[in-house]
N, C-alpha and C positions, 0 to 999 in steps of 0.2 A: 527347471532345476535351479535351486537357490544357490547363493554364493557359498553357503556352508557345504551343501551337497557336492558342489563342484570342487571343493578343496581350496577355494580362494580365501575363505575366511575360517577362523577358528570356530569351534563349537560354541554355543551360547554359554556353556559353563566356563569358558576361558574369557568371555567378554566381561562377565561380572567379576570384579577384582576387589582387593582389600580397600575399603572406603578411605582409610587414612592416607592413601597415596594420591587422592584427587580432591578431597574436600575436608572441611572441619567438622561436618555433621554426618557421622556414619549412618544415622537413622534415616535421614532424608536429604541426600546430596542434591545440589542444584546445578543445572546445566543451562547454558545460553545457546540458543539455536538461531541460525539465520536461514531463511527459506525463500525460495522463489516458487511462484505458481502461476499457472494460467487459469484465471478464475471463471471462464465461460461456463463450465459445468457445475459450478458450486453456488450455493446460496450465501456466499460470503465466508469470512474467516471463522466467525463465532460458531461454536457447537450448537446444534439444534436437534430437537427430538425427532421431527418429522421431515427433515431436509438434509441434503448432503452438504457438508461444510469441509473446509480445508483443515480446521483444527480437529474435526471428527476423524478425518482420514489419518492425520498424524497420530492421534491417540491410538487408533486401531493398529497402526504399523508399529508403534512403540510397544504395545502390549503383545503383539504377535512375535516381536523380537525378544520377548522375555521380560520386559520392563513392567514394574508395578507403579503406575502413575499415581502420585499423591497430589500433584497440582500441575496444570498446564494452562498457560496464559500467553496472550500476544500483546504486542505493543499498542495495538488498536484494532478496531473492527474494520474490515473492508467489506463493502456492500456486495450483493449478488452480481456476478459478472466482472468484478474488478480484479485486476491482477496485482502481483507483487514481484519486484526485482529483489527486494531484501526486506522481508518481514522478519522482525525479531520476536522470539518467544522465549519463555523460561519454562523449564521442566524440572519438577522435583520428583525423584524416584525413591522407592524403597530399596536401598542398596546401591552401591556405586558401580559404575561400568567403565570399561576402557572406552573413552570418547570416540577414538578413531574407528575402532572395530564396530562399536554400537551404531555409529552414523551409517556405516556401510550396510549393516543389517536392516536398519530402519528404511533406508533408501531402496533396498531390495524388495521391500514390502509396500512401498508407496506406489500409487498410480503414476503414469508417465508424466502427468501435468503438475505434479508436486515434487519438489526436490529439496533436500536439506543440504545447503551449501557448507555449513559448518556446525559443529557441535563441540562445545568446550566446557570444561568445569568452570563454575562461576561462584562468586561469594554466596554464602548461605542466604542472605537477605536480598539478593538480586531479584528485581521485579521488572519485567520488560516494559510494562506500561508506566508505572510510577517513577521509574528511574530515568526514563527517556527525557532528554532536554530539547530535542528538535526532531521534527518529522518533515519529510518532503514528499510531495506527490508530483508525478509527471503525467501530463496529458498530451496525447498525440492526435493532431488534426491533420487529416490527409486532404490535399488540394486536388487529388485525382482519384478516380475509381481504381480500386486495386483488388485483384482476384486473390492474392496471396496473403494479404495482411488485414483482411476485413475484420477479423476478430480482435484486432489490436489498435484500431483507429476509429475515428469519426470522420467519415467523408462528408465534407461540406461543399455542396455543389456551387454555391454562389461565390464570386471572387471575394477574397479577403485581403485587407491591407495590414500586413503584419507589423508595419511601423506604427500605425495607429494603435494597434493592439498593445504593442510594447510600451507606448507612452501612457496608455490608459491603465496598464497593469500597475504602474507606480502608485496610483490612487488607493489601491487596496492595502498597501503596506501601512503598518502602524496598528494602533489599538482602535477597533471599531466594534459596533454592535452589528453582528451579522444575522440578526433575526430574520430579515427578508431573504437570506440565502440558505436558511436551514429548513429541513423537513421537521415538522412537529416541534417548533421552537419552545412551546409551552412545556414540553416534557424535559427540557434541558435545564440543569442547575443555573446556568448562565449562558447567554448568547454573545458575551464579550470575548473576542479572540484577538490576540496580538499576532499579526502576520509579519514575519521577518522580511520576506521578500517575495515578489511575484515576477518571474522572468519569462520573457518570450524570445524564442530563437527559431531559426529555420534550418532544416537539413533535408536536402533533396526536395521531395514533394510534401514534406511535413512542416507544419508549424507546431513547435513544442512549447508547452506552458509548464513551468515548474512553480509550485506554491510551497513555501516553507513557513512553518509556524510551530509553536509548542504543541498545539492540538487542533482538532478540526471538529466542526459540527456535522451532523448527518447531511450528506449531499451538498455540503458547502462548496467543495472544490468543483464539482460538476456544474453547479449553478454559477460560480465565478467564471468558469471557462465559457459557459453559454452566454454570459453577459459580454465577455470579451469578443466573442464571435459576432454579437450584435454590433459592437463598436467597429470591428474590422469590416463588416458588411456595410457600414455607413448608416445603420438603422438606429444608432444611439450616439448622441454627441457628448462632448466632454461635460457640459453643464448638467445634462440629464444623468450622466453617470455619477457625478459628484453628489447630486441630490439623492440618488438611489442609495448610495453608500451611507449617507448621513441620515436617511429616513429610518424610523422605527415602525411606521405603519404605511401601508400602500396608499398612494394617491389615486383618487377616482379617475378612471379612464387611462391609467398608465399601465404599461406592461410590467410584468414581474419576473424576477429571476427563476421562480418556480416553473414558469411557462417556457423558459429557455434552457432547462436542465440538459446538459450534455449526456449522451448515453454512456453506460459504464464501460463499453468496449475499449475506449481509448485511455482509460485511467489505470495508472500503475502506482502502487506504493513504492517509491523509489528508494528511500533509505530512512533509517532511524538512527539518530546519533545519541551517544551517552557521554558522560564526562570522560575526557581523555581521548575520544575518537578524533580522527583526522577530519578536517573540513571537507565539504563536498567539492568535487571538481566541476568542470564545465558541463552544460547540458548536452546529453547525447541521446539519440533515439533508443528506445527499448527494442523496437523492431523497425529497421530502416525501410523506407519506401523511396526508390529512386525515381528520377524523372521530374517533371515540372507540373504546374497547374494545368488541368484539362479534364475532359470527360472521357 
């Protein structure tokens, strides 16, 4: 039974309201959405013809709730198996809706692993990708085997020195060519990325890595994390790391970030900031894992 049938929500005819009350463009009002999702069952955020995607599920739910979608876009693509704590999207509809009621109707039609946290009226020209000023990803490395959080961590069996990882993380900050850390770099307009900060923290049995930048290359964060794990395991020293970050082409006989790519299970799109948004707080686990290092 849906929320409408149960009497909790108004009928769809009451959800669609006079456009002048929520936006300046009655023909195609714009809404800003924030979503969380568990990405294990999806081939990423982006809509695809022959694969299940988060954006595809959102479009379906919006249309089933009575919305006519004119444009749907996200702040960025998340890869297959990657999760989100706060993905931002923009939605342009034919006709205005009551945001609170429409959010409830959409959530009632979404699968359990996708949830709209907020849906609010936005400026007509708001674009979730172009207007974003900063993005952060959170990666969770587990130092122990876990039965309950396997889908949300990368369990690294060998001992890791989180202090060494924290010191090494500072080398990634700044403007660098991340060609060696990108999948298919030749297909990118540019492989230059300005990284604001890379932070390493611990929480229970987890080592947390947060990477903040204006944008990211395909698989860049997962390869950066994999490289930090090599440092934490004592398999990559400071000098080798500096050479790797500075290099544009691989050196013969040397390992490469592509070989050390962390799995998608531990990666979360943590937040996307826009002009006027509050600064991010301290690093916190997306899914806590108690205990200490061990097998």
